[in-house]
C-alpha positions as CSV (number, residue, x, y, z in Angstrom):
1,M,102.6,117.5,113.1
2,I,105.6,115.7,111.6
3,E,108.0,117.7,109.2
4,V,109.9,115.9,106.7
5,R,112.9,117.9,106.2
6,Q,116.0,117.2,103.5
7,V,119.2,117.6,105.2
8,N,122.9,118.2,104.4
9,A,124.5,115.2,105.3
10,Q,128.0,117.1,104.9
11,D,127.3,118.6,108.4
12,P,129.1,116.7,110.9
13,K,126.1,117.3,113.6
14,V,123.8,115.9,110.7
15,E,125.7,113.2,109.7
16,A,126.3,112.1,113.2
17,L,122.4,112.5,113.8
18,L,121.7,110.0,110.7
19,K,124.1,107.3,111.9
20,F,122.5,107.3,115.3
21,L,119.2,107.0,113.8
22,Q,120.2,104.2,111.7
23,L,121.7,102.3,114.8
24,S,118.5,102.9,116.2
25,T,116.2,101.5,113.7
26,L,117.7,99.3,111.8
27,G,119.0,96.7,114.4
28,G,122.3,95.2,113.8
29,D,122.9,96.8,110.4
30,E,126.1,98.3,109.4
31,P,125.4,102.2,109.0
32,Y,125.3,103.5,105.5
33,D,127.9,105.9,104.4
34,V,125.6,109.3,104.2
35,S,128.3,111.0,102.5
36,E,126.8,110.7,99.0
37,G,123.2,111.3,97.7
38,H,120.1,113.1,99.4
39,W,119.1,112.8,102.8
40,W,115.9,113.7,104.9
41,I,115.2,113.3,108.5
42,A,111.5,113.7,110.0
43,Y,111.0,115.6,113.1
44,D,108.2,115.4,115.8
45,G,108.5,119.1,117.1
46,Q,112.3,118.9,118.0
47,L,112.8,115.1,118.1
48,P,114.2,113.2,115.1
49,V,112.5,110.3,114.3
50,A,112.6,109.1,111.1
51,F,115.4,109.2,108.2
52,A,115.6,108.1,104.8
53,G,118.1,108.3,102.0
54,V,118.5,107.9,97.8
55,V,121.5,107.9,95.9
56,R,122.1,107.5,92.1
57,S,122.3,103.9,91.3
58,F,125.4,102.3,90.5
59,Q,124.2,100.0,87.6
60,W,121.7,102.4,85.8
61,S,122.6,105.8,85.0
62,D,118.7,107.3,85.3
63,T,118.1,105.5,88.2
64,G,118.1,106.1,91.7
65,Y,118.3,103.6,94.9
66,M,116.5,104.2,97.7
67,C,119.4,102.9,100.2
68,R,118.0,103.7,103.8
69,S,114.9,104.6,105.7
70,G,114.1,103.9,109.4
71,V,111.5,105.3,112.0
72,L,111.5,105.0,115.5
73,R,109.9,102.2,117.2
74,S,107.4,105.3,119.0
75,H,106.3,106.5,115.6
76,R,105.8,103.8,113.3
77,G,102.3,103.1,111.9
78,K,101.9,106.6,111.3
79,G,102.7,106.2,107.7
80,L,106.2,108.1,107.6
81,Q,107.7,104.9,105.6
82,K,105.2,106.1,102.8
83,R,105.7,109.6,103.0
84,L,109.9,109.4,103.3
85,I,109.1,107.1,99.8
86,R,107.2,110.2,98.2
87,V,109.6,112.9,99.1
88,R,112.7,110.8,97.3
89,E,110.3,110.0,94.7
90,A,109.6,113.8,94.0
91,K,113.7,114.3,94.5
92,A,114.4,111.6,91.8
93,R,111.9,113.3,89.2
94,R,113.7,116.8,89.9
95,L,116.9,115.2,89.0
96,G,115.8,113.7,85.8
97,W,115.7,109.9,87.0
98,N,113.1,107.6,85.4
99,W,113.2,104.8,88.0
100,L,113.5,104.3,91.7
101,I,114.5,100.9,92.8
102,S,115.1,99.4,96.7
103,D,115.7,96.1,98.2
104,T,114.1,94.7,101.3
105,Y,115.5,91.8,103.7
106,K,112.9,89.9,106.0
107,N,111.3,93.5,106.5
108,P,107.6,93.1,105.6
109,P,106.8,96.3,107.1
110,S,108.9,97.9,104.5
111,A,107.9,95.6,101.5
112,N,104.2,96.9,102.2
113,S,105.0,100.6,102.2
114,L,106.8,100.2,98.7
115,I,103.7,97.9,97.3
116,A,101.5,100.5,98.8
117,C,103.6,103.3,97.1
118,G,103.4,101.5,93.5
119,Y,106.4,99.5,94.0
120,R,106.9,95.9,92.1
121,T,109.2,93.2,92.3
122,F,111.9,92.3,89.5
123,T,115.1,90.4,89.4
124,P,118.3,92.5,88.6
125,S,120.6,91.1,86.4
126,R,123.3,91.8,89.1
127,P,122.0,91.8,92.5
128,W,123.2,93.7,95.2
129,G,122.0,92.3,98.2
130,F,121.7,89.3,100.7
131,D,120.5,86.2,99.6
132,G,116.9,86.4,100.0
133,A,116.6,90.0,99.3
134,I,113.8,91.0,97.6
135,Y,114.4,93.7,94.9
136,W,111.7,96.6,94.2
137,R,111.3,99.3,91.3
138,K,108.9,101.5,89.9
139,K,108.9,103.9,86.9
140,I,108.5,107.7,88.4
141,R,108.8,109.6,84.9
């Protein structure tokens, strides 16, 4: 059974683990700064196999941004992305946010997980991602 736990990214060991998971799952992307926001790690027993984070949007005060998520190749196809979306939605509701947003870039599996969880595309007034990024949002409250 895979357990998803919220973690304290201020702990240097957790910070290092989140950086390792980002490098292991997201190819050549620069690791996201985990000093802000809320973070989770999924464990298969003692083995960390996935991670996710959410931060407050820089553009909208009632909105969270699902900034990063990744699953080790060995554990893909088990619904972990959807579970990580749902834990971030629950946290966002507890924080009083009304919306969650995210973006994908050339990543159909992540886009499909967002669609399955009720996210729809939108065009932000000030895009923040790469040219060709797809922007997603969902009203959660």
